N, C-alpha and C positions, 0 to 999 in steps of 0.2 A: 403530499407537500402543498398541493394547490389549496386544499381545504385549510391547512394550517396557515398558509399565507393570508387566505381570506379572513381567518380569525384574527390574525395580527393586524390586518387593515381595519377591521371592524372595531377593535379595541385601541386603535391608535389615537382616537379622539372621540369625545362624546357627541360631537356634531358631524352630520354627514359631510358637509363641505370641507371640513378640516381633516378628514381621514385621508391617508396617503399610503402608497406603496413605496415611497422613497426610502431606500435602505438606511441612509444616514439619519433621516427623520425618525424612522422606527427604532433605531438604536438609541437615539436621544430620548424618545418618549417611553421606551420600554413597555410595550403593551401587555407583557406578562403581569406587570403590577396592576394594571386596570383589570385584568382577568381575576386576579386574586381579590381585589377590592369589590368586584362584582359577585363574589361568591362562587366563582368557577375554579375551585381549588385544584382540580385534576387537569384542567385545560392546558395550563402552560407546559406541563411534562408531556402531555399528549402531542402538543405542537412540536416540542423539542424532538421527540422520537420520530415524528413524521418527517421533520427536516433531516434528521440524522440518517434514517433509512434511505431516503432519496440520495443523499451524498455518499452513503456507504455502498450503494449499488454502483455508483460511478467510480469509486476508488479503484477496484472493488474490495470489500471486506467480507470475511466469512460471516454469515452463510449466504451472502448475495453475490458470490464471485462466479457462479457456475456458467454465466454467459460469456466470460472472458476467454477461456481456452478455445471454445468452439468459434468464437468470433475471430481469433487470431489465425486459427488453422484455415478457416474458410476465406479469409480476406487476402487480397494480394499483398505483396511485400510492402507497397507504398501505403496501403491501408493499415497494415500492422505498425508501420513506423509512425504514422500520424496518431494511431490509437495509443501506443505506448509513450510516445514523446509529448503529446499534448493533452488528449482528451481525458486520460485517467487522472491527470493532475488537477482537473477542474473539481473533482470531489474533495481532494485535500485542500485546495484553495477555498472552496466554499465553507468547509468546516472552520477554517481560520478566519475567514472574512465575514461570514454570516452567523454560523452556529454559535461561536463563542461570544461574540458581542451582543447578539440578540437574545440569547438565553444564558446569561452568566450564572445564575443560581442553579438552574436545571443542569447546566454543563458540569458543575461541581458534583451534583448528586449522581450524574450518569458517568462520571469519569471511570470508575472501576469496571462497570460492564463494558464500556467502550474499550478500555485497555485489555480486558479479557478477550474480546473478539479480536483485537489486534494480535494478541499473543497466539490465539488459535490460528489466525491467518499466517503467521510467520512459521509455526511449527508444521501445520497442516500442508501449507504450500510447499515447504521444503521436502517433506516426506513424499507427497504426491509427485513432485518434480522428479525425484529419484526414481520413480517407477515408470516414467514415461518412455516409450520406445520411439516417440515422434519428437524430432528436434524442435520444431516450432511449438508444440504443446509443452515441451519442457521449459522453454523460455517463458511461455505464458504463465505457467504455474509458479516459476521463480518470481515473476512479476507480483503475484498475489503475496508472496512472502516479503518482497522488498517494500511493497506498499503497506504491508502490516506495520513496518517500522514507522512509516509516515503517521499512520493512525495512533500508534503508541506514543510517539513524540508529542502529538497534539493532545492526547488524553493526559499526559503528564502535567500540561499547563505550566511548564517552567520555561525560562528563557532558553536554556540549553536544548530542551526537548523541541521547542518550536523552531529554533534555528536549525536543529538537525533534521526536522521534518521538511522544512523548505529545502535545505540542501540535498536531502534524499530525493525529493521530487526532481530537482535539477539533475542530480547524478543519474538517477534511474532513467530519466528522459533521454539523456545522451547515450548511456551504455546499453540499455535494452534496445533502443532504436538501432544502434550499430549492430547489435546481435541479430536483430531481424533482417537488416540489410545483408549481413553475411550469410544468414540462412537462406535468404533469397538467391544469393549467388550460388550457393551449393545446389539449390533446387533447379536453377536455370540449366545447370550442366549435368545434373544427375537424375532430375525429375522424380526425386523422392526425398522425404524427410526422415526416413527410418534410419535410426542410428546404427543399427546392426548392419546396414549396407554401406555405411560411409566410413568405416574404420580404415586408418592408414592414409588419409588424404595428405598428411604432412609429407609423405614421401614424394608425392607428385606435384603438390602445391605448397612448397615451403614458406613462401612469403605470405600466402593466405593464411597458413597455419600460424605463423608468428602474429599476425594482426588478430586473428581469432583468439589466440591465447591471451594476448595483451588486453583485449576488451573483456575477455571472460574473467581474468583475475581481478580487473577493476570492478566487475559486477559482484564478485564474491567477497570483496572487501579487503584486498591486499593492502597493508599499511603503505602509506604515502599516496594512495590513490583515493579518488573521490568517494567510492563506496565505503571505504574504511572510515573516513572523516565523519560522513553523515551518520553512519550507524553508531559510531562512538559517541557523537553528540546526543543522539536519541537515548542511548543506554545511560549516559551521564544524567540526562533529564529524568528518565524513569527512576534511576536510583535516588536522585535528590528528592523527587516527589514522594518516594517511599520512606525516606529518611530525612525529614525536614530539620532545619535548625530548631533549637529548643524554643518553645513558645509559638511555633508556627504549625499550621495543619497541612500535612501532605495529602494531596488528592488520592493518590493510589494507596497509601497506607502501608505498604509492604515493599521490601526490596526484591521480593520473588518475581515481580514483573520484569525487572532488569535481568535477573538470573535466568529466567525461562526464555527471554529474548536472546540471550547468548546461546542457549541450547539451539534455538532456531538458526542461529548463524552457523553453528557446528554442523547441524544436519544439512545445511545448505551447500556444504563444500562440494559434494560430488555432482551437483546439478550443472556445473560448468565444464564438465569434462569434454562435452562436445564431440565433433567428428574429427578433431585435429590430432588426437592421440590414437594409440593402438586400440584403446577403449575395450580391453579384454573383459573388463567388468560388465560393460553393456552387452557384449556378446554372450557372456554367461547368463545374464539376466534374461535377454530375449529368447535364449534357447531353451528356457525352462528350468535352469538350475537355480538353487537358492540364492537369494540376494545377500551378499555379505555386508550387513549394516554393522 
């Protein structure tokens, strides 16, 4: 990303004194046009992907997500709350604020690969979350799936998709931070994150169980809650981008992106079972019996 930023600075003006790193000025001057005029036809796309990879690591998006589960598990509760509530959102914000206006043509060309990575993040994150015996790691992988909706909404490049992406970042920041706080409460009293050892907490902590379930169903997208609204807007944006009005070009080119994203939502249902229910499914899974998908 640093090299790409230097390339944008170099092509921002023909004279050294007029070159700048100012974001507003770079967007106005569009250094990618100067790159093409100078004969560097592949440089704009290289710069675009350099920026995208840097932001995708921060989101995180598949296949750059591997640092997130370990970071959450090793971090204290406060660190996980700050990471989920604020730091991950910087990647999505940067895509909207920097990537789209600075590389508009390149973004249109890369919309389908970006949406594909977003879909993989949604489905893969949901599947892996279902297989986690560790509560904190489960929440971390569900974050990969949720942030995949952010990337999909941005890739749709529609008003509905962008609004859904922004609202999903807001919703995820509140709900996932709350889930990490609740997981921290469990750990302070039980000194474990293993779901197989946490079954039946609702019998001894009914108020805690009620709060946990309320936050969990918000995270899984229960209608009337923020998770449902944001994901619905993203799906509407992805659908409209795949099926544009007559005479307009849809970036994604197919409604399958929205359909597969719905599949990711369905796969994500068991990830919020948590320690508050009897969780017999988790006990069967951690004891070695087949997982009933």
